[in-house]
N, C-alpha and C positions, 0 to 999 in steps of 0.2 A: 354665293355667301350660301355659311352653314345658316341654320335657324337658330335664336338664344335658346337658351334652357329653358323658362318660362313658355315659350312660343311648345316647344318640342311635351314638355311633361304636359299641357293644357291639350296638344292633340291625344297623345299617346296613351294615356290614363285615362282611356272614359272604357263603357260599358262595350265596346265590341272590341278593345284590347284587353288583354290579360284577367277576361272574363270568361275564363277556360274551365272544361272538368277536373273533376278532382286529380292533382296532381299536374294537371298541364302547365302549363308556360300563362305565368300570372294569375292562378289561382290562388286565393289568400287560405291561409292555412286556416281551421276553425279556431275560434276565438280570435281573430285578428283582424278577418277579411268583413265583418259585417261593419258598415258604417250607420252611427245613428244611434237614438234610444229607444225605446219601446214608449207609444202616446200612452196608452192601455197595459199598464204591467196586471193589474186585476183580472180583467177579462180574458188577457193571452195567458196566464198561468192557468183560469178556471179553463178554458180551452184546450191545454196541454194536458192538463188530468183528466181530462174526459179521453185522452187517448190514454194514457198511463192507467186509470183507474181501471179497466176491462182486465185488467190483472190485480186484484184487490188481494187476494188468496199469498202470491207471488211478494207484493207488494208488505204485508203485513210479518211475513215470513224473512223479507229483506231485513224489516225494524228491527225483530226480534235478535236476527243473527246479529247486528251493530251493537245492540244492547248488548248481547251472551261476548261479543268479542272487544266489546270497551271493556266488561266489568270483568271477565277475564285476565285481560292484561295488564289492569290495575291490581289485582287481586297479587298474580302473581308478582308483582314487584314490591308489594307489600310483605311476601312470604319470604324474602331476603332479611326482615327484621330481627325474626327469631334466631335465624344462622347467626350472625353477626354480633346478636346478642349471647349466644350461648357461648360462641368461640372465645367473645370479651370475657365473661364469668367462669371460663378454664385457662384463661392465662391470668386474670386476677380476680380471684373468687367475693373479693370485698369491693369488687366497682359499686356503687352508687349507682344503682341500674333502676328507673322507674317507667316501666313499659308503661305503655297506652292499654287502654280495653282492647282495640283491634290488634294490639301486638298478641297480648294475650291468648287473646282466640285463636291466632293463627300460632301462636306457640300449641296449644291446645290439641290442633289437628293433627302439628306433625306428631306429637305424643302419642294421640290415638296408633297414628299408620306404624309406631316402631315400637307399639307394647301388643303388637301382633304376634303370637305364637314363633313362627318362623322368624322374625326379624330380632326379638327378644333375647331368643337361642344365642345372635353372635353378640350379645353384648355379656362380656366376660370381666374387664375394667373398666376406669373412667376412660381413657383412650379409647378403646372399642367403642363406650356409650356415644361419645362427641362423632366419632367416625361416623357411627349407625344413624345418626341424628343427621347429618350434614347430609348423606346417603339417600335416607327417609326425607327428606325436604325436596334435595334435586330433582328426587324422583317424583313427587308433588306438583315442584315447580315444571318439570318437565309435562308434567301430564294438563296442568292449565294451562300452559303456550299452545300444546298440541290440542286442547279445546278450542282455545282463541285464534288458531291460526284456521283450523276447521270450517268455522264461521264466517273466518274472513273468506276464506275461500268458496261456502257456500253464497256469500252474500253477492259476493264478484259473477257468479253465477248466476244467479236470478236475476240481478239486476241487467246481466248479460241479454237477455231474454227478456226482459220487460224493455229494456231500449230497442232491441234490435224490432220486436213487434209492434211497438208503437213505431217507431220510424218509417215501418215497413205500410203501416197501414195512412200513416200521412202521405208518404208519397203516393198511394193508391189512390186515398181521395184525392189528393191535388193532380194527378193525373186523369180521374176520369171527371172533374173539375173542367180542367182544360176540353176535355169534348163535349161539353156542354154549350160552353161560351161561344160568343157569337163570333164570325170575320172580323167584324170591327174589331174586338180585343187586339188579336192578332195583327191589324193592320196599323194597329195605335202603340202598341210596345214593342220593343225589338227584340231580337231573340234570344240573345246574351242576357236579356234585363230576364226572363221567364226563364232560361236554363241556369241560371244564378239562384232560381229558388228551390230547384231541384239539389243543386250542389254545394254551393258554399252555404244557404240560407240551412239545408235541411244538415249538412253537416253538422253545423253550429248546435243543432237543435242535439242531436245525437251525440254529440260530446258531452253535452249536457248532462243530455240524461244519463247519461252511461259513466260520468265521472264528475261533474261541477255538481251534481245533485246528491248523491253520496257523500262527497266531500265532505259538503256543507253538512248535510245531516250527522254523519258519525264525526264531525268536527267538531259540533254544537253537545252532541253530546259525549265525547271524549272531553272537554273543557267542561261540561258537570260535573261529570265524574272526576274525573282530577282536583277539580275543586274540593270535593263533598270528602277526597281524602286526605288531601291539604291540610284543612282545617279539623278536619280529627287528630289530626297526626300533631299539628302544632300551632295554634293562631296565629302567634308571632312570626315564625317565620311566614307564616301564608299573607300577613300584610306586605311584609318586605315584598314577598313575589307580586303581589297586584301591583303593590306600588309602580313596578318597568311597566304595566301593561298597557298605560296612557302613552309610554313612550313608541312601545311597539305599534299601537296602531299609527300613530305618527308620522313614525318612520316606511309604515308599510304604505299607509294613504299616499305622502310622498314619490313614494318611488314607485307604486301602480300608476298615480298621475303622469306622470315622465313615461315610465315604459309605454302605458296603452299612447299619449302621446307620438313619440318615437316609431315603435312600430306601425301606427296609424302611416307615420310619413313613409317607414320602408317601405311598406305595399303599394304605395302610391309611384315609391319612386321604381319598384321592381316591377308594375304595370307599365311602365313608363318604357323600360328596358326592352320587356317582351314584347311590347305592343309595336317598338321599333324594328326589334330581329325580326319578330315575323312578317312586317311591311318588308322591307328590306327582301330578304328569304325568297317570299313570291313574288320581288320586283325586280329580280335581280338581272331579268334580260332589258329592262326599262334604263335601271342604273349604269348598264354598261352601253348603253345605244347613246344616252348622252353625255357618259364619262363622268360621273355623280360619285366615284368612290371614294374621291379624297373627301368629301365633302360630306358621304356618310360616314369615313371616318372619324372626322372630325365630331360628328355630330353623336354618335354613339360614345366618343370620347367623354363628350358633355354630358351625359345621362346615366353614365358610368360612372364619373365621379361622384356624381349626386347620390348615386343609391351608395357608393362604398359610404361617403359621410351619413347615408341616414341609417346606414346597419350599423356602423360603428358607435353609433349613440343606442340604437336600439338594444345593441348586443350588450354593451357597458348596462344598461340601465336594467336589461334583463339578468346581469351576471350579477351586480352589486348588490340583488337582494337578500341572495343567500347570505354573504357575508355578512352584511349591516345586522340582519337581524339576529346571527348565530352570534357573531358578537355583544351583543345588548345582553340577548340569553345569559351567554358565560361571565359578565359583568351580574349581572342578577344570581347567576349559580355561587360565584366569587364570594357574595355578599350573604349570599344564604350560608353556607361552607363557617365564613368565618363567624357569623353571630351563632349558629348554631353549634361550633365547638364550646362558645360561651357556656351556653345553655346546660351543654351535657356536663360541664364542670362546675356549675350554679347548682342547676334541678334536678339532676339525674335523669336528663332528657338521655335517651339511650343513642350508644355510633350504628346500632338498626336503624333505628326511626330517623337519623338527620340523614341515613346513606339513602332509603327511599324518599323522603322528602325531597332531596337534591334532586332525582331522578325523576319525581312528578313534575318539579321546578322545569327542570329542561321540557318537560313533555308540554307543560303548559301554553306554553311560548308558541310549540309547533300548531294547534287548530285555530290559533289567532293568524299567524301565518299563513296556512293552507284556506281560512276561509280568505283572508285579503286578495290572495290569490286568485280565488275563482270567482269574484266579484264582475271583475270584466268580462270574463268569460260565460258568465250566466245571465248580464245582459245585451252581451253581445249577443246570444241565443235566444233572448227574450223578443229582440228586435227583429230575429230572422225569422222567428215561427209570427211574429205579428205582419210580417210582409207576406209569409206563407199565406195565413190567414187572407187577409186581405184580398188574395188571388181567388180562395174557397169561397169569400162573400161577392163576388161577381156576380152582376144580375145575368143569368142564363138567356140560348137564345127564348124568343117567347113562343109559349106552348103553341101547340098544334090542337084545330078543332077539336071537340069531341066527334068521333065515328067520323073520321075523314074521307073523302071520296076514295076510292080505288079503282075505279074502271078504266080498262083498257086506254090508254091515250095514242091518238094517231100525229100528233103533233102539229093542230091548230094553232097557233099565236095569234095574240090581237093585245094592242099596248092600245090603249085610250088614254090623252092628255095626260101621261106620267110625267112629275114631277118628283124630283128628288138631290137630296143636297146628304154630304156627307158630315154636314156641320148646319142646323137652323139656317143660320147667316150666311150660308154660302152654297148657295143652287147650282148642282153640277148638271143637271138637266132640265129642260122646260118643254113641257108639255108635247111630251113626245109620241105620235102617233104613229104605227105601223100595224102591219099584218102579214102572217107566212099560212101559205100553205102546206099541209103535208106534203112531203117532196120536193119543194122549193127551197131554194136558196136563195138568203139575203146577206146581203153585204155591206158592211160599213166603214168608210174611211174618212180622214178628217187630218185636222192634223193632233197631235200629241196634247194630250189634256181638253179635248173636244168631248169626251162624254161615251166614246165607244166601249170599252171594256167595263165602265158603270151600266150598260143596259144590257150586259150578259150575264152581270152580278143579282142585278135583279131579275132578272129570270128564275135562276133557280134561287130564286130566296138567299143569299149571302147576306143582302140588305132589304130589306122591306120599304116600300115606295112612301113617296111622302102623301101624294094626292094623286090619282087616276086613278084606275084599274086592268092589271095585266088576268089575261083568260088563256087556257090551255083548251080546247074542244069545249068551247064555252062556259070554261066553270073557272072563277076565279082561283087564281095560285094558292091563296091561303086557305082554299076549301080541299085542297092536298095537302098530307102531310111529307116535311121535310125529307125526309127518308123516299118517300114513293117519289117525291119529284123529280129528288137528284136523279135515281136508278132509274129514269127515265129522260136522263140529262148528260150527254157523255161530252167531256171536254175536253180539248187539245189545248194545253195553256202554253203561253209564250216563255216560260220559267220552266224548264224541262225537270222534274225529280225522280228519282230515281232511287229504290230501295237497296237494301244491301240483301242479295239473292241472285239465284242465277237468273239468269234474261226468262226463262219459260215460267219463273215466279213474277214476277215485275210484268209481265204481259199478262198474267192472269189475273193480275189485280183488277183489271178492269169488271170480270166475271170469276168468282170463284171459282163456282161452278163449272167451269170451261172445260174440257178434256184437252189432252195435248194437241190430238188431232185439229181444234177448235184453234186452238192457240197459234200452230203452226198457219192454218188459213190466212188466220187474224194478220199477221206477218207478213204472209206473204201480198194482203191486200194492202197492205202499208209499204210494199215493193223492201220490209227488212230483213226477207229469209235470206237475201243472198250473201249478204255482209253476216248475218249469225251465223251462218255455216261455215261461214270463213274464221272465225274466233275458236280459239284453242279446243274448247269444249262442244263447241255450237251450242244449245239452248241450256246447255248445263254450266255454261261460263260463269263462273260468279263475276257480281258486279260490286263494287265498292266506294266508298266517298262519291255519291250519289254520280254515279258510272264514269269515274275518275279515266278508267282504262278504255274508254270510248270517246270518240271526237261529237263535237255539238252540235252537227248534224243527225249521227247516228243516236246519237240520246234521244233528239226527236221523232226519230222514226220508229223508234218503241214506243213512244207514249203515244204515236198516231196507231198505230197497231195495238196497244192496249186499249183504245175509244174505237175501233175497229172489233174488237172482240167484243164489246157492250153489245148490246140490245137494243138500246134506248132510240129512239125514234125520233129525238133533238138533240142534235151534233151544234156545236159551240167550237170552232175555232179561232182563236184568240193566237194572230201570226203565229201562227204553226207552220209556218215553212222559213219565219225568220233568221232560222240560227242554219237554213241549209242552201249551200250552194246551187249556182243559175243550174249545172249538171244535173246536182240530185233531182232539182226543183222538178224539171223536167220529168228526169225518170218517175219519181211519184207521182206526176200527173195524175196518169190514169186510174193506178190505185188510189189518189183520191178521190176520182168520180164513183170508182165504187161503192167504198166508203161514204159518199152521202147520196149515193142512188136511196132512191123511197125513204130519204129521212129528210126532216125541215132541219137548213141549215143555216144558221150565221158564222157567215166569216168576216171577220175582222183582220183588215191586212195596208202595209203598205205597200206590196209590192201590184202597183194597180192590176199587172195582167194575172195576174190571181184571180181575178174579180170579174173580168170581163164576160164569163158565160153565167152569173149570175141573176135570175130573177129581174132582182130587183138592187138597186145601187143605191144607199142610203147616207151623202154626203151633209156630214156634223158639221161647224163649229160655235165654240161656248155654250153648248151645250143644248143646241138647237139643228133639227135638218132643215138646212139651207136648200136641197136640194135630191129628188127622188126620181126615181126611173131607170131604164134599162142602161148599157154600157151605149148602146147606140144614141138613144132618145137622150144621154146628157152630155155627149157628144158636140150632136145640134144644138143643144142651147150653150154651148161656148160659154158657161159660167166657169166657176169652182172647178169644178172636176177634167174638164177641158182643159185649164191651167195647168192642171197636177197631171192628166195625162200627155199633156204634149211637151211637160216639161218647164212651163212661160211661170210656172210658180210652185217650186220647191217645197215639199212635206214640211213641217217642223220643227 
């Protein structure tokens, strides 16, 4: 039976589904993807300004360009006043006009321009005088608009460089911080959650810096400038316009609230759809094996219908904003024209000033609408910035001691009474004691969760022990720097990971200064050379998608070759052959022996046949070593290892 809608939404609208890179499936659009509100707005804004503040001169230029653009745009609107007034007087010389001081000033500017000798020569009669006046006014008007447009262009270019430079610094700082965080952080935070800091959260910051911040500042400047021009033109018409402001703000608030709610629901439904599609596509073989095609169709229909419903509501509220705000503005505009006409008749208010005021009345609503639309984007970006800064504020790995030892390591490892827990209230290892001499092979076997991998994590200081001591060549491992310690410990993990690049580059990752000949020798040691040569371009074959064009066994062989290339005297093999079939395992057995020769080797394995030739085998249960000895010694004891080896009791 197909699952119900609530089950599907809960299961597929999670971090692991739909949390993709920019433009990928389920990736929220900037401004709509971030959830939650910033907890400390002042602190977050201050930290953002520390990035933007690196460009003080450019910011000052942006601010000046905003003022210049707004002022020249408003002035251009007022230049219409004397043009219309002149035309009115030309039609009716006795028209009772009483222009304002600003209108007189604009008229004098135009007069001064047309009274230049070249322009004045064109004035031969009254009609020509009016025509020249209009042409001169239009030339000045065009020049003012050109300056305004140039300021707007320069502002956009400068702000783009500021925002992209700031985002580059934020991404670099975030990435650099991740390199300093302990493994504990990555073990406790899903990859999708960390990736969303680089994508959704940083994208939201980018949108705010590049668009929202400039829109808010320029909107405020435009609002103030428009109000000044309006009140100096006519105070009564200004009062009428101001009366409609609370209505505009209220309408914008109601629409914005509903829009944000339904856009959030739309993104959740979109994440569920994309998550479901992603899973069903990747699991097509399983679906077909169990004949669940009809159930998948039914479930997809449910969540797709839910998405349609949410999108319809979100798009409705998103699309209704403009018409509602526009119609409220039109009501104000119509009332302004009506009252303005009465003022022309009764007070000598000029037609030109009414025209200019009507335009300002329209413009006055635009910044209010613009500001209301940017608020949700602004707070979404601040919430994203706060999450980014939370990562940057995480405690890094504990610093190494001053002047750490860099003496050559031979590989003599001792653990004495080591106790450790990932959490203080849950102990994973209890009083672990063991030793390994250079060239010896020590194996760990036991049930899943017994603590085998944890021992190797402590050895290279992915985690630090709670009690006891670990020494290498007689020195506590804390006396070595982490960098030096890990240079001397090569690891082959159960989970293979290959980077995008050639086969040669992936093997060389074990030692970046290795020559091509050394890389090929390492591949031969791991018995990887033969399959590499069968690839289309041999060692120059490009691997993508974590080596998706290779089998799991081949990927593991490359990891083994990478470890073989390292000159580290200590080797850790954590289920290194778990992904290799029995035939391949036998094929690389001699290569593994060559790899382990003259190295202190720690082996974790479920296949007990791979640890028979170990110098010592440690059997762990519940974080304690319950048996230790050679393969033959443990069989003679007929204990837990004997049960596992003879198949009388399976590994959990």
